[in-house]
N, C-alpha and C positions, 0 to 999 in steps of 0.2 A: 501686163506691164508692174513690176516688183515696188513696193511702196516703201519710204522712208522716211523717218522722222528723227532730226537731230534737236536738242536743246543749245543754244550758243554757236548757231551756225554762221555768224556773219563776220568769225573773227578766228585766227587761231587755225587747231585742228581741226574745227567744227568743219571752216570754213574749208578747209582742203579737203575732206569728206564730204563735202556737198558736192564739188566738186567732181571729185572721182565717183561717186555714185549716179550723178547728172552722166556720167562720160561712158555707166554700164547701165545707160537706157533706163535707168530709174526714175520713177517720179519722188520729188524730194520735200518734204517741208519741213521747215528752221523757222525759229524766234528769235529775237533778242528783245531787251528792257531796252532796248537806245534806238529813238526813234531816228538820230542820225544814220547809225549803223543800218539801220534798215535801207534807207533813202540811199544811200553809198552801195551797200549790196547789191539793189534788185538792180541800179545801171548799170555793174558791172559785169550782171550774169542775165541782159537781158535778151542773151540769144538763149537762153532755157527758157522764156517765161512759161511757155505752156507746158513743163511738168517741174517748176517750180514755184512755190507758195511760200510766203516769207511774211511772218505777223509781228506785232510786236505784244508782249508778255513775259512780265515778269515771274520767274520761275517760283520765286517764294513766297508768292502771294495763291495763296490757295483759291479765289474768286480769279483770278487770271488763269489758272492753268485748270481749271473747272471751263471756263470759255473756250481756251485753246483747244481743250479736250474734245468739246462741243463740236469745233469747227472740222478739225482731225475725223471725226468719226462720222460726219457730214462730207466728206470728199475718199475718204478709203472705208472700204470694204473690212479691210485687213492691213496690218501695218507687219511688212517684212521684216526693218529691222530699227531699232529704235536705240539710238545713240544716246543718251545722256550725260552731255558735255560740259554743261554749264559750270562755271564756277568762280571763285572770287576768293581772295587774300586781303590780310591786313596783318603785317607783323609788327610784335611787342613782348616785351616779357611778361611775363604771367601777371606781376605786381601791377600793372599798368594798364592792361585789356580793359577795357569798359565793356560793359552788357551788352550794348550797341552793336559795337564790333564783332562783338564772341556770338551774337544772336545770328547779325546778318551770314555771316562766313555759315554758320549751323544751316540754317534756311536756305541759301543759295546750293550750299554744296550737298549736302545731306536729306534735308526735311524737301527740298525741290522734285529731285530724282523718285523718292518715295511717291508723292502726290503725284508726278505727270504717269509712271508707273500704274498705280492704281487704278487711277481714271481710265487707261486706256486698257487694262487686264483683258476686258472682252474681246477687244481686235487683234490679237494674239492667238494666232494657229499652229497646228504643228508646223517644226522648220523656223518658225519665227527668230530673229535674236532681238536681245536684250543686251548692251554694252554699255556699263557704268563705268564713267573715266576715272579710275581713281589715280595714285601718285606714288613714288617712292615714298612719301607723308605716309602711305596707308599701312605701309611694315616697319617705320623707324621715325623716331622724334628728334626735333630737330627744336635747337634753342631760338627761342624769340618765334617759335611756329607752332606754338600749343593748339590756338585755335583752329588753325586748319590742317594739323595733325587728327585732332580730335575729329573733325568731321569726314577727315578721309579715312579715318580707322574705321567709323562708323559704317560709311559708305560701303567700305568691304563686309562687313558685317552683312550690310543687309545687301549685299548681292548674294553672299552664300546661302543665307537664309532660302531668298526667291529662288535661285537656282535649283535645291532641294524641292521646295513646293512645285516648281513649275516642270521638272524633270519627266515626272509621270505624263506630262501632257505632252512632251516632245518640243517644248519649248526652249531653247540653249537661251543661257544666260551667260555673260564674257565679264571678267572683271578685268580689264587695262590696266597694270602700273607701270606709268611712267614716267622715267627720271626728266631733269631739267632741260624743257625745250623751248627751242628762239620762238615766243610769244608775246603779246602785248602785255601777259598777267605783268613782267616783270618790272613793264616799264612805270607803275604806280608803287611798286616795292623800294622801300629804302634801303640802299646798301650799290654797292659797287658788284656790278654782275658781269661777268667772262662770255658772252652771247656766243662766243666765238668756240669755245666750250662745248656748249650746248648742241643735242640735236634739231634736225633741221623740223617744223611740221609736217611739211608733205614726206619727208621720210618715214616720220608717224604714221601718217595718215594711209600711206600705200601697205607698209606693214599691216594698221590694222583692217582695211579692208579685205586683203590677200588672207588674212586669217579667221576671217567669219563669213565670206562668199564662197569659199573653194570645196567644202563636203557637206550637205548635209548629214552625212553618216559618225561624222567626227566635232565633238565640239570641242574649243580651247579653253577650258574652263578662266586661266589666265593668261593674260600677255604681259611679262613684265621688260620693258626696254630699259638703256641706262646707255647716256654718253660713252662712247670710248674708254673717255679718261674716269669716269667714273661718278661719283657723287662731285658736285664742285666744290 
């Protein structure tokens, strides 16, 4: 049975991916920093309890990442799919961003995927897939989004370097650049966001899954998804 690790899998696109992988008869391990999310998640997915494991972990804390990596190493001898999906954001003009918020965004969106990938490297084998969840903000800057854009541009650079390091081993590395998607991320951001114009998280998750499990002889280096109406 194939194995999957998804960070931030209790909500949004990550949660949709958890369900899709489980429906493919794979074992899935995910985690969240929020205990309440884990409790409700376990209730919702109780029918999958034999193949699903959910823990509490703060992706930005190196000690937490080491702990969850040790758990993963005990449960799985190999990881077939790693989805670095955790993300956060705080909006604000450059002149008013405080260092605490800047550091939090960089730690969750960039340092977290680096730490998790680094700690799990020994579990990736030929045809394993690592997918890092980027954004339209991985390729374009937006006013008041400088910290988020910095983290996502950085994640893209990390992904491209990782891909070239692991390519000789037959390990596939994918960068997903995803435009505005209707998830809970927007609920905590100031502004008037038209969710009706956004992509649906299930549609995004289905597209991603299809493009990483179909063939071991083909690697989709980048996935770029946008709402039909373009940038909001």
